[in-house]
N, C-alpha and C positions, 0 to 999 in steps of 0.2 A: 493480460498478465502473461509474461514470458512462458511460464510453465504450461499454461493452457495452449499457447501457440506451438510449443514443442511437441504436442501430441499429434500434430499433423505434419508428416514428413515433407509434404509439398511446399511447406514454408521454410524449409531449412536454409535455402539460399537467399532468403530475404532478411535484411537487417531489421531488427526490432528496435524501435525508438519509443521513448516515453515522453509525454508532454502533458502539461497541466490544463485544467479547465481555464477558459478565458472570459467567463461570464461576469466576473467581478474581481476587483483588485485583490481582495484577501485570498482568492482562490488561485491566483497566478503564481507560477514559480514554485509549486509545491511538489511536482514530479519533474524529472529531468533526465537527459541523456548526457553522460559524462564522457568527454572525448580525451584521448591520449594522443598528443601531437608532438612531433619532433621538437625537442627543446632548443635545437639550434636555429629554429626559424625566428627571424626578427619580427615578423608580423604574421597574423593569422587571417587568411583570406576565405571568402565564400567557397572558392574552389577547394581549399584545403579541407573544409568541413564536408564538402560533397565527397571528396575522396575517402574520408574516414567512414562515411556511411555506405557508399556504393562499392568501393574497391579497397577495403582495409588491408594494410600491410604493416611492417614493423615501424614505419614512420607516422602513419595515420590510422587510428583505429578507435573504436568505441571501447572504453574501459569497462563501464557498467552503466546500468540504468537504475533510476530511483523510482520506486513504484508504491502506490497505495495497495492495500489488500483488496482484491476484486470482490471479496465477500460483502464489502460495503455497498455495492451496487444494488439497486432495488429490484432488479430482475436477475439476480445471480442464480438462485436455486429455483426449482419448481415449487408451486404452491397454490393455495387458495386462501386469500386474506380473510374472507368472511368466516372461515372455519379455523383460522389460526393454524393452518397446516403448511408445513415446509418440508419438502422431500428432496433427496438427491435423485439424480436421473434413474438409478437402478431401482429405487423404491417406487418411483413413478411408473416405470415400465411394469413392475409386478402388479401395480394397481390399474393397469390399462390406461395410464395417464389421466385417471379420474381421482377426485378427492375421496379418500377413504371414509370420510364422514357423511358428506351429502351426495356423493356420486356425480357431482358436476365435473366438467372437464377442468383440469388444472391449467394454470398459466405456466407454460414451460419457459425455463430460464436460459440464460446464456450458457451455463454449464451443460445443459441438456443438448444444446446444439453442438457444442464442442465434442461431447461424447459421440454424437451421431457422425461427425466428420472424422473423428480420430482414427488413426491407424497405429497408435502406440498406447501403452498403458499410462496411467495417471502420473506415475513417478519417473517416466522416461526422460532422459536428457540426451539430445543429439550429440554426436561426437565430432561432427564436422559441419561446415557451412557458416554463413554470416550470422545465422540466428543464435549461435553458441556464444552468448554474451552474458556475463554474470549480472545479477540484479540484487538490489537491496530493497527490502520492503520496510516502509516506515508508517508511523501514525502521525498525522499532522500535529505540530507542536501544541496548537490551541486545544485540539481534541484530547491530547495526552494530558495536558494540565487539567482540563475539565474532568477527565476520568479520575485523576488523583484527588482532586478537592471536591468532587461530587457536586458540580454545578454545571449549568449549560455552557457550551463553548463560546457563546456570544456574551457572556456575563462580564461585568466590570472587573471582577476578581481575576478572571482569566486574562483579560487584556492587560491588566496591571502586571501580572507575573510574566506574561509573554514579553512585554516591553522590557522588563527587568532582565530577563535572560538574553534577549537580543542585544540590548545595550551593553551587557556585561561580558558576553561571550562571542558575539558575532551573529551571522545569519542563521536562519532556521536549520538548514542542512548541517551547519557546523555544530549546532547544539545537539541535534539528533544523532549525528553519525561520528563526529570527531572529537568533541570536547571530552575531557577526562571526567571520570566520575567525581573526583575531588573538586574540580572546578564547578561542575553543575551543582554539587551540594553546597559549595560556598556561596554561589550566587542565588540559587533557587530553593535551597533547603533539601533536607534528607529525603522527603517523600518524592519530590520531582526527580532527584538523582536516581532513586530506586525505580521510578516509573520508566525513565529512559533506559536503564539497565535491562529491565524486562523486555522493553520493545526491541532492543538490540539482540536479545537472546531468543526472541520469538515466543516468549512466555506470555501469551495473550488470551483474552476471553473473547471469542469471536462468535457472533450470532449473524448468520448470513441473511442477506436480503432476499425477498421473494414477492411476487405478485404486487409490486408497487410499494412494498414496505422496505425502507432503507435498512441495510445491515449495520451492525455496530462492531467496532473493534476496540476493546477496552484493555487497559493495563492492570486494572483491579477488578476483582469480583464485585458484584453489586453491593454487598454489605461490608466490604473490606476497607480498612483504613490503614494508611502507611504512616507510622511515626506519630509523635505528638503534634497537636495542632500548631504549636509555636514554631515548628520546623518548616511550616508552609508559609513562605514569606509573601503575604498578600496585603 
């Protein structure tokens, strides 16, 4: 996650890229690095992309990256799965990196290592260097739909509504980042439109992963329902 990298000043001159998993087709193309290239170019070459990454200037640069929430990772926070204990690095240190319930050693997460290496505060943003690139955080469209209609992301209902949105509005990034609220509501219903709105605003319910337990990022609270059922077009 860019914000985690920004905490270490030694990385300021390195360009931060974002790329998707490649272990299955549905997982590909869900994170991205968006380039801004001189519009006067007739063609885009591999060298042009390299320039945007390594030597950005007014003609070649990275505009922003598209990211998942790092809290979804199953080793983001410190914790002990057997005791259902999840701690941030400061809490772990106060407990001697031991589980406060059973006193066994905690499994330390990625955020703990970041805190060990960091020479900046958690909310610091560098003011110069290649690393200063904006980023947009998203929830994968299938996961967002699943959160709204309270079913698993691999369910037939999710696939049906996912295909309806893609066929009606364009690719997943366009639905999540660019489509108007009105268009999403027209194609996918009131509840999905509200879910996308919340994602764009960062109004999410996040439960971070720890000790091998995947984290979750939801647009609805566990018992919340958005709008009447007939507004969810499945």
